[in-house]
C-alpha positions in Angstrom: 0.0 0.0 0.0 2.8 2.5 0.9 4.6 1.7 -2.3 1.5 2.2 -4.4 0.7 5.5 -2.8 4.3 6.7 -3.3 4.2 5.7 -6.9 1.0 7.6 -7.4 2.4 10.7 -5.7 5.5 10.4 -7.9 3.4 10.2 -11.0 1.5 13.3 -10.0 4.7 15.2 -9.4 6.0 14.3 -12.8 2.8 15.4 -14.4 3.0 18.7 -12.6 6.6 19.3 -13.7 5.6 18.5 -17.3 2.9 21.2 -17.2 5.5 23.6 -15.8 7.8 23.4 -18.7 7.6 25.5 -21.8 8.5 22.6 -24.1 6.6 19.4 -23.4 6.4 16.1 -25.4 2.9 15.8 -26.9 2.1 12.5 -25.4 2.6 13.7 -21.8 -0.2 16.3 -22.3 -2.7 13.9 -23.8 -6.1 13.7 -22.2 -6.7 10.7 -19.9 -9.0 8.1 -21.6 -12.7 8.3 -20.6 -12.5 4.9 -18.8 -9.9 6.0 -16.3 -11.2 5.5 -12.8 -12.7 8.6 -11.2 -11.4 8.4 -7.6 -13.6 9.4 -4.7 -12.5 9.8 -1.0 -10.9 7.0 0.9 -13.6 4.6 2.3 -12.4 3.1 5.5 -14.3 0.3 7.2 -16.8 1.8 9.7 -15.6 2.1 13.2 -17.9 0.2 15.6 -18.4 2.0 18.9 -21.1 -0.5 20.1 -21.7 -4.0 19.0 -25.4 -4.9 18.2 -25.9 -8.4 19.6 -29.6 -8.8 19.0 -32.6 -6.9 17.5 -36.2 -7.6 18.5 -38.7 -5.9 16.3 -42.5 -5.6 16.5 -44.0 -4.2 13.3 -47.5 -3.2 12.3 -48.4 -1.5 9.0 -50.6 1.4 8.0 -51.3 0.6 4.3 -53.1 3.9 3.6 -50.2 6.1 4.7 -47.6 3.4 3.8 -46.0 3.6 7.3 -44.5 0.9 9.5 -45.3 1.3 13.2 -42.3 -0.2 15.0 -41.0 -1.1 18.4 -37.4 -2.2 18.5 -35.4 -3.6 21.4 -31.7 -3.3 20.7 -29.4 -5.5 22.7 -25.8 -4.3 22.6 -22.5 -3.8 24.4 -19.6 -1.4 23.9 -17.3 -2.8 21.3 -14.1 -2.2 23.3 -13.9 1.3 24.7 -16.4 2.5 27.4 -19.4 4.3 25.9 -22.1 6.5 27.3 -24.0 6.9 24.0 -25.5 4.6 21.5 -25.4 5.8 17.9 -27.9 4.1 15.4 -28.8 4.6 11.8 -32.4 5.4 11.6 -33.5 7.2 8.4 -36.6 9.4 8.3 -38.3 8.1 11.4 -40.8 9.7 13.7 -39.4 8.8 17.2 -42.2 8.3 19.8 -40.0 7.4 22.7 -36.7 5.8 23.8 -36.2 3.8 27.0 -33.3 1.9 28.6 -34.5 -1.5 29.9 -33.0 -3.1 32.9 -33.8 -5.5 35.7 -33.2 -4.7 39.3 -32.6 -7.8 41.5 -33.3 -7.4 45.2 -33.5 -10.0 48.0 -36.7 -10.0 50.1 -35.8 -11.2 53.6 -39.4 -11.7 54.6 -40.2 -13.9 51.6 -36.7 -15.2 51.5 -36.4 -15.0 47.7 -35.1 -12.6 45.1 -37.5 -10.0 43.7 -37.1 -8.8 40.1 -38.1 -5.2 39.3 -38.2 -4.2 35.7 -37.0 -0.7 35.0 -38.1 1.3 32.0 -36.2 4.6 32.0 -36.8 7.3 29.4 -33.6 8.4 27.7 -32.5 11.7 26.1 -31.5 11.7 22.5 -30.7 13.8 19.5 -31.8 13.0 16.0 -31.3 14.5 12.5 -33.5 12.1 10.6 -30.3 10.1 9.7 -28.4 9.3 12.9 -30.0 8.7 16.3 -27.7 9.5 19.2 -29.0 8.1 22.5 -27.6 9.3 25.8 -27.3 6.3 28.1 -27.7 6.5 31.9 -23.9 6.3 32.5 -20.7 5.1 30.9 -20.6 1.3 30.3 -17.7 -1.1 29.6 -17.4 -3.9 27.1 -18.4 -6.3 29.8 -21.9 -4.7 30.1 -24.8 -5.9 28.0 -27.6 -3.3 27.6 -31.1 -3.1 26.2 -32.7 0.0 24.6 -36.4 0.2 23.5 -37.3 2.5 20.6 -40.8 3.3 19.6 -41.0 4.8 16.1 -42.8 5.2 12.9 -40.9 4.4 9.6 -42.1 6.4 6.6 -40.2 5.2 3.5 -42.1 7.3 1.0 -41.5 10.5 3.0 -37.7 10.2 3.3 -36.0 13.7 3.4 -33.9 14.7 0.4 -30.4 13.3 0.6 -31.5 10.2 2.5 -33.3 8.3 -0.2 -30.9 6.4 -2.4 -29.7 7.5 -5.8 -32.0 5.0 -7.5 -34.9 5.8 -5.2 -33.8 3.2 -2.6 -36.0 3.4 0.5 -35.6 0.0 2.2 -39.3 -0.7 2.6 -41.8 -0.9 -0.2 -45.6 -1.0 -0.3 -47.0 -2.5 -3.5 -50.5 -1.5 -4.6 -51.1 -0.2 -1.1 -54.6 1.1 -1.8 -55.6 -2.0 -3.7 -56.8 0.0 -6.7 -54.4 -1.3 -9.3 -56.5 -4.1 -10.7 -54.6 -7.3 -11.3 -51.6 -6.4 -9.1 -51.4 -8.0 -5.6 -50.9 -6.1 -2.4 -47.5 -6.7 -1.0 -44.9 -5.3 1.4 -41.3 -6.2 1.1 -37.9 -4.9 2.0 -34.6 -4.4 0.2 -31.7 -3.5 2.5 -28.5 -3.7 0.5 -26.5 -1.5 0.7 -27.6 0.5 3.8 -31.4 0.9 3.5 -32.7 -1.4 6.2 -32.2 1.6 8.5 -35.2 3.1 6.7 -37.4 0.7 8.6 -35.4 -0.5 11.6 -32.9 1.3 13.9 -29.5 -0.5 13.6 -25.8 0.0 12.8 -26.4 -0.3 9.1 -22.9 -1.5 8.1 -21.7 -4.9 6.7 -19.1 -5.3 9.5 -21.9 -5.5 12.1 -23.5 -8.9 12.9 -26.5 -9.6 15.0 -29.2 -12.2 15.7 -32.9 -11.1 15.4 -36.5 -11.7 16.4 -39.1 -10.1 14.1 -42.8 -10.1 14.9 -45.1 -9.0 12.0 -48.7 -8.2 12.7 -50.8 -8.5 9.5 -54.3 -9.1 8.3 -55.2 -12.8 8.5 -55.4 -13.1 4.7 -51.7 -12.4 4.2 -48.7 -14.8 4.6 -45.4 -13.5 6.0 -41.8 -14.5 5.5 -38.7 -13.4 7.3 -35.2 -14.6 8.3 -34.9 -17.7 10.4 -37.7 -19.9 11.6 -41.4 -19.2 12.2 -41.7 -20.0 15.9 -45.1 -18.6 16.6 -48.3 -17.5 14.7 -50.9 -16.0 17.0 -54.4 -14.7 16.2 -55.2 -11.4 17.8 -58.6 -10.0 19.1 -58.7 -7.4 16.3 -58.7 -10.1 13.7 -55.1 -9.7 12.8 -52.3 -12.3 13.2 -48.8 -11.9 14.6 -46.1 -14.1 13.1 -42.8 -14.4 15.0 -39.6 -15.1 13.0 -36.4 -15.9 15.0 -32.9 -16.1 13.6 -30.4 -17.5 16.1 -27.3 -17.1 14.0 -25.7 -13.7 13.5 -25.7 -11.9 10.2 -25.2 -8.4 8.8 -28.1 -5.9 9.2 -28.4 -5.4 5.4 -29.5 -9.1 5.2 -32.5 -8.7 7.5 -35.8 -8.8 5.5 -39.5 -9.6 5.4 -42.2 -10.0 2.9 -46.0 -9.8 3.3 -48.6 -10.8 0.7 -50.8 -13.5 -0.7 -48.6 -16.4 -1.8 -48.9 -20.1 -2.5 -46.1 -22.1 -0.9 -44.5 -25.3 -2.1 -42.2 -27.1 0.3 -39.3 -29.5 0.0 -36.8 -30.9 2.5 -33.1 -31.7 2.4 -30.8 -33.6 4.7 -31.4 -33.3 8.4 -34.9 -31.9 7.8 -33.7 -28.6 6.4 -36.8 -27.0 4.9 -36.8 -25.6 1.4 -39.9 -23.4 0.5 -40.9 -21.7 -2.6 -43.4 -18.7 -2.4 -45.1 -17.7 -5.6 -48.3 -15.9 -6.6 -51.2 -18.4 -6.5 -51.5 -18.8 -10.3 -48.0 -20.1 -10.4 -48.5 -22.7 -7.6 -48.5 -25.7 -10.1 -45.1 -24.5 -11.4 -43.3 -23.6 -8.2 -41.2 -26.8 -7.9 -40.4 -26.7 -11.6 -39.1 -23.1 -11.2 -37.1 -23.7 -8.0 -36.9 -27.4 -7.7 -33.2 -27.7 -8.5 -32.3 -25.8 -5.4 -32.0 -29.0 -3.4 -29.4 -30.4 -5.9 -27.6 -27.0 -5.8 -27.2 -27.1 -2.0 -25.9 -30.6 -2.2 -23.4 -29.6 -4.9 -22.1 -26.5 -3.2 -21.8 -28.2 0.1 -19.7 -30.9 -1.6 -17.7 -28.5 -3.7 -16.7 -26.1 -0.9 -16.8 -28.6 2.0 -19.0 -26.4 4.3 -22.6 -27.2 5.0 -25.4 -24.8 4.5 -25.5 -23.1 7.9 -29.0 -21.5 8.1 -32.3 -22.5 9.7 -34.1 -22.9 6.4 -34.0 -21.7 2.8 -37.0 -20.0 1.3 -37.3 -18.2 -2.1 -40.1 -15.8 -2.9 -41.1 -13.8 -5.9 -42.5 -10.2 -5.4 -43.8 -7.5 -7.7 -41.8 -4.4 -8.8 -38.6 -5.6 -7.1 -35.8 -3.0 -7.4 -33.1 -5.7 -8.0 -32.9 -8.9 -9.9 -32.8 -10.8 -6.6 -31.5 -10.4 -3.1 -29.9 -13.0 -0.8 -31.4 -12.1 2.5 -30.3 -14.7 5.0 -32.4 -17.9 4.6 -34.9 -16.1 2.4 -34.0 -14.9 -1.1 -36.3 -12.4 -2.7 -36.7 -12.7 -6.5 -38.2 -10.3 -9.0 -41.5 -11.4 -10.4 -40.0 -12.6 -13.8 -38.7 -15.7 -12.1 -42.3 -16.9 -12.1 -43.2 -18.7 -15.3 -45.0 -21.8 -16.3 -43.5 -25.2 -16.9 -43.7 -24.9 -20.7 -41.7 -21.6 -20.6 -39.0 -23.5 -18.7 -38.3 -25.5 -21.8 -36.8 -22.3 -23.3 -34.7 -21.5 -20.2 -34.8 -21.3 -16.5 -33.6 -19.0 -13.7 -30.9 -21.4 -12.4 -28.2 -18.8 -12.8 -29.8 -16.3 -10.5 -31.0 -19.1 -8.2 -27.5 -20.4 -7.9 -26.1 -16.9 -7.5 -28.3 -16.0 -4.5 -27.9 -19.4 -2.9 -24.1 -19.1 -3.1 -24.3 -15.9 -1.2 -25.3 -17.9 1.9 -21.7 -18.9 2.0 -20.0 -15.9 0.5 -21.7 -12.8 1.8 -24.0 -14.1 4.5 -21.7 -16.6 6.3 -18.5 -14.6 5.5 -19.4 -11.0 4.8 -17.2 -8.3 3.2 -16.2 -6.0 6.0 -17.0 -2.9 3.9 -18.5 -2.2 0.5 -14.9 -1.7 -0.7 -14.5 -5.4 -0.6 -17.9 -6.3 -2.2 -16.3 -8.6 -4.8 -15.6 -11.0 -1.9 -19.4 -11.5 -1.9 -20.3 -11.0 -5.6 -17.4 -12.6 -7.4 -18.0 -15.9 -5.7 -21.8 -15.6 -6.2 -21.1 -14.8 -9.8 -18.7 -17.7 -10.2 -21.3 -20.1 -8.7 -23.2 -19.7 -12.0 -20.2 -21.1 -13.9 -19.8 -23.9 -11.4 -23.5 -24.9 -11.6 -23.5 -24.8 -15.4 -20.3 -26.9 -15.4 -21.8 -29.5 -13.0 -25.4 -29.6 -14.5 -25.0 -29.0 -18.2 -21.3 -29.5 -18.9 -18.1 -27.5 -19.5 -19.3 -26.1 -22.8 -22.4 -24.4 -21.3 -20.1 -23.1 -18.5 -17.7 -21.6 -21.0 -20.7 -20.1 -22.9 -21.6 -18.4 -19.6 -18.0 -17.2 -19.1 -18.1 -15.8 -22.6 -21.2 -13.7 -21.7 -19.5 -12.5 -18.5 -16.4 -11.4 -20.4 -18.5 -9.5 -22.9 -20.4 -7.8 -20.1 -17.1 -6.7 -18.5 -15.4 -5.6 -21.7 -18.5 -3.6 -22.7 -18.4 -1.8 -19.3 -14.6 -1.3 -19.6 -15.1 1.0 -22.5 -16.7 3.5 -20.1 -14.8 2.7 -16.9 -11.9 0.6 -15.6 -11.7 0.2 -11.9 -9.8 -2.0 -9.5 -12.0 -4.8 -8.2 -11.3 -3.6 -4.7 -12.1 0.1 -4.8 -10.8 2.0 -1.7 -11.9 5.3 -3.4 -15.4 4.7 -4.7 -17.6 7.8 -5.2 -20.9 6.1 -4.3 -21.2 2.7 -2.7 -23.9 1.8 -5.2 -21.3 2.1 -8.0 -19.7 -1.1 -6.6 -22.6 -3.1 -8.0 -21.3 -3.3 -11.6 -19.8 -5.7 -14.1 -16.5 -5.3 -12.4 -17.6 -6.7 -9.0 -19.8 -9.4 -10.7 -18.6 -10.4 -14.2 -14.9 -9.5 -13.9 -14.8 -10.8 -10.3 -16.1 -14.2 -11.3 -13.7 -14.6 -14.2 -10.8 -13.6 -12.0 -11.7 -16.5 -9.7 -11.8 -18.8 -12.7 -8.3 -17.8 -13.7 -7.1 -18.4 -10.1 -8.7 -21.8 -10.2 -7.0 -22.6 -13.5 -3.7 -21.4 -12.1 -3.5 -23.3 -8.8 -5.8 -26.3 -9.8 -9.1 -27.5 -8.6 -8.0 -29.2 -5.4 -6.1 -26.2 -4.1 -8.8 -23.8 -5.1 -11.6 -25.5 -3.2 -9.4 -26.4 -0.2 -8.5 -22.7 0.1 -12.1 -21.5 -0.2 -13.1 -24.1 2.4 -10.5 -22.7 4.8 -11.6 -19.2 4.2 -15.2 -20.0 5.0 -14.4 -21.9 8.2 -11.9 -19.3 9.5 -14.2 -16.2 8.9 -17.6 -17.9 9.2 -20.2 -15.7 11.0 -17.6 -12.9 10.7 -16.2 -10.5 8.1 -13.2 -10.5 5.8 -11.2 -8.3 3.5 -9.3 -9.2 0.3 -6.0 -9.9 2.1 -7.8 -12.6 4.2 -8.8 -14.3 0.9 -5.3 -14.0 -0.4 -3.8 -15.5 2.7 -6.2 -18.4 2.6 -4.9 -19.3 -0.9 -1.3 -18.8 0.1 -1.6 -21.1 3.1 -2.8 -23.9 0.9 -0.5 -23.4 -2.1 2.6 -22.3 -0.3 3.0 -19.5 -2.9 3.1 -15.8 -2.5 0.1 -14.7 -4.5 0.5 -10.9 -4.1 1.3 -10.7 -7.8 -2.0 -12.2 -8.8 -4.1 -10.2 -6.3 -2.3 -7.0 -7.0 -2.9 -7.1 -10.8 -6.4 -8.6 -10.7 -8.0 -7.3 -7.5 -6.1 -4.1 -6.7 -5.3 -2.7 -10.2 -7.7 -1.5 -12.9 -8.0 -2.7 -16.5 -7.1 -5.9 -18.3 -4.4 -7.1 -20.7 -4.8 -6.4 -24.4 -2.4 -8.7 -26.3 -1.2 -8.7 -29.9 0.2 -12.1 -30.9 2.3 -12.5 -34.1 3.4 -15.9 -35.2 6.2 -16.9 -37.6 7.7 -20.3 -38.6 11.4 -20.7 -39.5 13.0 -24.1 -40.1 12.5 -26.0 -36.8 10.8 -23.5 -34.6 7.7 -21.4 -34.2 8.2 -17.9 -32.9 5.5 -16.0 -31.0 5.9 -12.3 -30.5 3.5 -11.1 -27.7 2.9 -7.4 -27.1 0.9 -6.1 -24.3 -0.9 -3.1 -25.8 -2.9 -1.8 -22.8 -2.1 1.8 -21.7 0.5 1.1 -19.1 0.1 4.7 -17.7 -3.2 3.4 -16.2 -3.1 -0.4 -16.4 -0.2 -2.5 -15.3 1.8 -4.9 -17.5 0.4 -8.2 -16.5 1.9 -11.5 -15.6 0.0 -14.1 -17.5 0.6 -17.9 -17.2 -0.9 -19.4 -20.3 -1.0 -22.6 -22.3 -0.2 -22.8 -26.0 -1.2 -25.8 -28.1 0.9 -26.5 -31.1 -0.7 -28.9 -33.6 1.7 -30.6 -36.0 0.5 -33.3 -38.4 -2.8 -33.5 -36.5 -1.1 -34.1 -33.2 -1.2 -31.6 -30.3 1.6 -30.7 -27.9 0.9 -28.3 -25.0 3.4 -25.7 -23.8 3.3 -23.5 -20.7 4.4 -19.9 -21.1 4.3 -16.9 -18.8 3.8 -13.5 -20.5 5.3 -10.9 -18.1 6.7 -8.1 -20.3 5.4 -5.4 -22.5 7.1 -7.2 -25.4 8.2 -10.8 -25.3 9.3 -13.5 -27.7 8.7 -17.2 -27.3 10.4 -19.9 -29.4 8.8 -23.4 -29.6 10.7 -26.2 -31.4 8.7 -28.1 -34.0 9.5 -30.7 -36.6 7.5 -29.1 -39.4 5.2 -26.2 -40.1 2.3 -26.4 -37.6 -1.3 -26.8 -38.7 -2.3 -24.5 -35.9 -0.7 -22.6 -32.9 -3.5 -22.1 -30.4 -2.7 -19.3 -28.0 -4.4 -19.4 -24.6 -5.6 -22.8 -25.4 -7.8 -23.0 -22.3 -9.6 -19.7 -23.2 -9.4 -18.6 -19.6 -7.7 -15.2 -20.0 -9.7 -12.2 -18.9 -8.6 -9.8 -21.6 -8.5 -9.2 -25.3 -6.3 -11.0 -27.8 -5.6 -9.8 -31.3 -4.2 -12.9 -33.1 -4.8 -13.2 -36.9 -5.3 -16.7 -38.3 -5.6 -17.9 -41.8 -8.7 -19.5 -43.3 -7.0 -23.0 -43.2 -6.0 -22.5 -39.6 -9.5 -21.5 -38.6 -10.9 -24.6 -40.4 -8.4 -26.8 -38.7 -9.2 -25.2 -35.4 -12.9 -25.9 -35.7 -12.3 -29.5 -36.8 -9.8 -30.4 -34.0 -10.2 -28.2 -30.9 -12.6 -29.5 -28.3 -13.4 -26.4 -26.4 -16.5 -24.5 -27.3 -14.8 -21.1 -27.3 -12.2 -22.3 -29.8 -14.9 -23.6 -32.2 -16.9 -20.4 -31.7 -13.8 -18.3 -32.6 -13.4 -20.4 -35.8 -17.0 -20.2 -36.8 -17.2 -16.4 -36.3 -13.8 -16.0 -38.0 -15.2 -17.7 -41.1 -18.5 -15.6 -41.3 -19.4 -14.0 -44.6 -17.2 -16.5 -46.6 -19.9 -18.8 -47.8 -18.8 -18.4 -51.4 -15.8 -20.6 -50.5 -17.0 -24.2 -50.9 -14.8 -25.4 -48.0 -16.1 -22.8 -45.6 -19.7 -23.5 -46.8 -19.3 -27.2 -46.2 -17.8 -26.6 -42.8 -20.7 -24.3 -41.9 -23.2 -26.9 -43.0 -21.3 -29.5 -40.9 -21.4 -27.1 -37.9 -25.2 -27.2 -38.0 -24.8 -30.6 -36.4 -22.2 -29.5 -33.8 -22.5 -31.1 -30.4 -23.2 -27.8 -28.7 -26.3 -25.8 -29.4 -24.7 -22.4 -29.6 -22.4 -23.5 -32.5 -25.4 -25.0 -34.3 -27.3 -21.7 -33.8 -24.4 -19.7 -35.2 -24.0 -21.9 -38.2 -27.7 -21.7 -39.0 -27.7 -17.9 -38.6 -24.8 -17.6 -41.0 -27.1 -18.7 -43.8 -29.5 -15.8 -43.2 -30.6 -14.3 -46.6 -28.4 -16.9 -48.4 -29.1 -17.4 -52.1 -25.8 -18.9 -53.3 -24.6 -22.3 -54.4 -26.2 -25.5 -52.8 -29.2 -23.4 -51.7 -31.5 -26.3 -51.9 -29.3 -28.5 -49.7 -28.7 -25.6 -47.3 -32.5 -25.0 -47.1 -33.2 -28.7 -46.4 -30.6 -28.7 -43.5 -32.1 -25.5 -42.0 -35.6 -27.0 -42.3 -34.4 -30.1 -40.5 -33.0 -27.9 -37.7 -36.3 -26.0 -37.5 -38.2 -29.3 -37.0 -36.1 -31.6 -35.0 -33.1 -29.9 -33.3 -33.1 -30.7 -29.6 -32.5 -27.1 -28.5 -35.3 -24.5 -28.8 -32.9 -21.6 -29.7 -31.6 -23.6 -32.7 -35.1 -24.3 -33.9 -35.9 -20.6 -33.4 -32.9 -19.5 -35.3 -33.7 -21.9 -38.1 -37.2 -20.4 -38.5 -35.8 -16.9 -38.5 -33.3 -17.9 -41.2 -36.0 -19.6 -43.3 -38.1 -16.5 -43.0 -35.1 -14.4 -44.4 -35.2 -16.3 -47.7 -38.0 -14.0 -48.7 -40.7 -16.3 -50.2 -43.7 -18.2 -48.9 -42.4 -21.7 -49.7 -41.8 -22.4 -46.0 -45.2 -21.2 -44.8 -46.3 -24.9 -44.2 -43.3 -25.4 -41.9 -44.0 -22.1 -40.0 -47.6 -23.2 -39.5 -46.4 -26.6 -38.3 -44.1 -24.9 -35.9 -47.0 -23.1 -34.3 -47.5 -26.3 -32.4 -43.9 -26.5 -31.1 -43.4 -27.2 -27.4 -41.3 -24.0 -27.1 -42.8 -20.6 -26.8 -39.7 -19.1 -28.4 -40.2 -21.2 -31.5 -43.9 -20.5 -31.7 -43.2 -16.7 -31.4 -40.6 -16.9 -34.3 -43.0 -19.0 -36.4 -45.8 -16.5 -35.8 -43.6 -13.6 -37.0 -42.4 -15.5 -40.0 -45.9 -16.7 -40.9 -47.9 -13.5 -40.3 -45.5 -11.3 -42.2 -46.5 -13.0 -45.4 -50.2 -12.1 -44.7 -51.7 -15.5 -45.6 -55.4 -15.8 -45.9 -55.8 -17.2 -42.4 -53.6 -14.6 -40.7 -56.4 -13.0 -38.8 -57.6 -16.3 -37.4 -54.0 -17.4 -36.5 -53.4 -14.1 -34.7 -56.7 -14.4 -32.9 -55.7 -17.9 -31.8 -52.6 -16.6 -30.0 -53.6 -13.1 -28.9 -54.2 -14.3 -25.3 -51.3 -16.7 -25.1 -49.7 -17.0 -21.6 -46.3 -16.0 -23.0 -45.1 -12.4 -23.7 -43.0 -13.4 -26.7 -46.0 -14.9 -28.4 -48.2 -11.9 -27.5 -45.5 -9.5 -28.8 -45.5 -11.4 -32.1 -49.2 -11.0 -32.4 -48.8 -7.3 -31.4 -46.3 -6.9 -34.2 -48.9 -8.1 -36.7 -51.6 -5.9 -35.2 -49.2 -2.9 -35.3 -48.9 -3.4 -39.1 -52.7 -3.3 -39.4 -53.0 -0.3 -37.0 -56.7 -0.7 -36.5 -58.2 1.7 -33.9 -60.2 -1.0 -32.4 -57.0 -2.9 -31.4 -56.0 -0.1 -29.1 -57.9 -1.6 -26.1 -56.2 -4.9 -26.7 -52.7 -3.2 -26.5 -53.8 -1.5 -23.2 -55.0 -4.8 -21.7 -51.8 -6.6 -22.5 -49.6 -3.9 -21.0 -51.6 -4.1 -17.7 -50.7 -7.8 -17.5 -47.1 -8.0 -18.7 -44.3 -8.2 -16.2 -41.7 -5.4 -16.1 -39.1 -7.6 -17.8 -41.5 -8.1 -20.7 -42.7 -4.6 -21.2 -39.8 -2.9 -23.0 -40.0 -5.0 -26.2 -43.8 -4.8 -26.2 -43.5 -1.0 -25.9 -41.4 -0.9 -29.1 -44.1 -2.7 -31.0 -46.8 -0.4 -29.4 -44.8 2.5 -30.8 -45.0 1.0 -34.2 -48.7 0.7 -33.8 -49.0 4.4 -32.8 -46.9 5.7 -35.6 -49.3 4.0 -38.1 -52.4 5.2 -36.2 -54.3 8.5 -36.6 -53.9 11.4 -34.2 -56.8 10.6 -32.0 -55.4 7.2 -31.1 -52.0 8.8 -30.5 -53.4 11.5 -28.2 -55.4 8.8 -26.3 -52.1 7.0 -25.5 -50.3 10.1 -24.1 -51.5 10.0 -20.5 -50.6 6.3 -20.1 -47.2 6.8 -21.7 -46.4 9.9 -19.5 -47.4 8.1 -16.3 -45.3 5.1 -17.3 -42.3 7.2 -18.3 -42.4 9.0 -14.9 -43.5 6.4 -12.4 -42.9 2.8 -13.5 -40.7 1.0 -11.0 -38.4 -0.4 -13.7 -36.0 2.2 -15.2 -36.0 0.3 -18.5 -39.8 0.5 -18.8 -39.6 4.2 -18.1 -37.0 4.5 -20.8 -39.2 2.5 -23.2 -42.2 4.7 -22.6 -40.0 7.8 -23.1 -38.8 6.4 -26.4 -42.4 5.9 -27.6 -43.2 9.5 -26.7 -40.3 10.5 -28.9 -42.3 9.1 -31.9 -45.2 11.5 -31.1 -43.4 14.8 -30.9 -45.5 16.3 -33.6 -48.3 16.5 -31.0 -48.3 19.8 -29.2 -46.7 19.6 -25.7 -44.9 16.2 -26.1 -41.5 17.8 -26.5 -41.9 19.8 -23.3 -43.2 16.7 -21.6 -40.2 14.6 -22.5 -37.8 17.4 -21.4 -39.5 17.5 -18.0 -39.4 13.7 -17.7 -35.6 13.9 -18.4 -35.1 16.7 -15.9 -37.0 15.1 -13.1 -35.6 11.5 -13.4 -33.7 10.5 -10.3 -32.1 7.1 -11.3 -28.5 7.9 -12.3 -28.4 5.0 -14.8 -31.4 6.4 -16.7 -30.2 10.0 -16.3 -27.0 8.9 -18.0 -29.0 7.2 -20.8 -31.0 10.4 -21.3 -27.8 12.3 -21.5 -26.4 10.0 -24.2 -29.6 9.9 -26.3 -30.5 13.6 -25.8 -33.7 14.4 -27.6 -34.0 11.1 -29.4 
């Protein structure tokens, strides 16, 4: 740390001196790239004056005002130094009273027994709507355990400016509180991460605090409740309400406390030792709950076996709620999912939510059991949760599906790296919410994958087991993780952690190959801007194929420019650099057409075959490439088959009839729905009606995706029965199919179909709405002014108030199609100016008036 700071100060000094000179080389005055990290202030771990041991909450709810009426008993003791105050995070409360609870023990000589007198002393306090400072009766030591009672009202919708989060975060959410939104259930749920649980309970809202808890929820009898830990009591009250008591006996961080209230169907399962698994869904999804979540049991078994540490918590529940502000949240023993996890069993044929289910489950080891000590170290939570998705895919579906997942993660990170490049561990973040990005998640998971590849599976999982055991029910920072790996491997891994966890950016390599007599020469240049990104040390494997035989060589790239010589007996068929395809970075390595063809035919890994197929795109005039692409339609992995099929989109060259027959076969019988879907899209691109019978046949496919593509392809030709076919599917239980029908109706633009569009938008989930809005915009553009004006109030309300930022953006875009109507331009300007979500504000800034 001292050396890094010294180097930074030295760089700043040099830069200052450069600006002081009258003659300066041009490159020292160049503007820093846009992606260079914008440093905020140093973010130390929060100092704990008092340690919260236990929190007991009694909560009732005022649905009309959207208030929580709370009573909290905080059990605590001074952390180390004596204290005469208790400081708590409590955002936007009305404080009704604060009391110190104590028990006076006296001996009654007449009765010859001890008498207990309970003391309830009012306490003085100061409160600025953010921090509650309570003056205790005297100064107490770390050997004293104290209890303070706080009566309060939490008002999440009335939080003062500056307290509500940058994305409107408020900790406690009432959904359809007045019950007037037809078709939407009434619910209450919480979302605490990062530090928003203090919007509904007084606490020390920091990840380095740990506590047990007892939450009592008083609700109408028609509602179910869910919270952390076990339901130990459910009591009917004289006023026809019910009080459910949820107790968690094991300590966790305050941001992981949570509850949900609403009308849910519950499916239950059990795992070893009677551990209960439960799945809460809206009643209409009750028949599908186990199909949605049912692989959780196998996931727990797998993760316990892989990491060598049992699931530690009292139960594991998963629940889907409306209008959730995150994809999902790993509250201890009860993960909350967004509503889009709910689907029917047929939709699961097209894909399930196993990635997010595995991710939130893994947090119960990395995050809930061992918690990052501050948000600086968030990747200790999120990188492992992210990598669990790779591990689950590898276990359940095989290494090719896992590598497909890794490819997507790499693309997510590289895409983000064009705007910013940060260290994984950011001691200088501007906003703690900025930590939740594709660095902490996607890059973090891939860094763990590289570490696993470097030290080997046995060492990797032994080290993570030691880490979980040593820091379980406590907190950790990145050096704790490093030391856990060093203890197992015996190797100093500072080099790895410094370049991947503590430095920004990634390597960009240029690889040049030459052959001379009896050796292959590889010239490797690291092209990343070394003013901001370090020259990396990269242990890699190079496969050299000679005469169809492979020989693997280990190399270590560690310099800005480096040359490697590999002896060979004759000119290689292929030199495959980073043969394991595990490098988090960019590689510029040109290969000839014969090399790419050889690579596809001989390399086992999905990513190598993917690279070959994409490298040969747009070369179908070459008969060898064309034959290879036709061969690839039968590849063992679905994504390669899909790519090969898509390469024949709009094809009209040689062997067309043979190509068309192959694509037709893929559309009818391929085992994977995405390949069948791609085949139908490709057949539709051929521009005639000869495949209409196949499209009509595909309307009966088991996959919603395939049916949707077939509808688009069939209806675009406007066959005689188009109206009847659209009518058949207009109320399908799947948004992709409904959107395909909407696309057909948009082309017709009949005024009487306006009500159908309105009805569908009321019933679609947030995740489905954006694409549907684009089609609705097409309908409005083709409609007359009266229909357009009728849509304006709905679009304005959606653009301003929808809980999902991408739905607000979609509605804003549709309004942009109607700017000829008076007042719409001013409306859109006001929508932009009043938006609070920083992500959406940035999008508005990029797109301007469009």
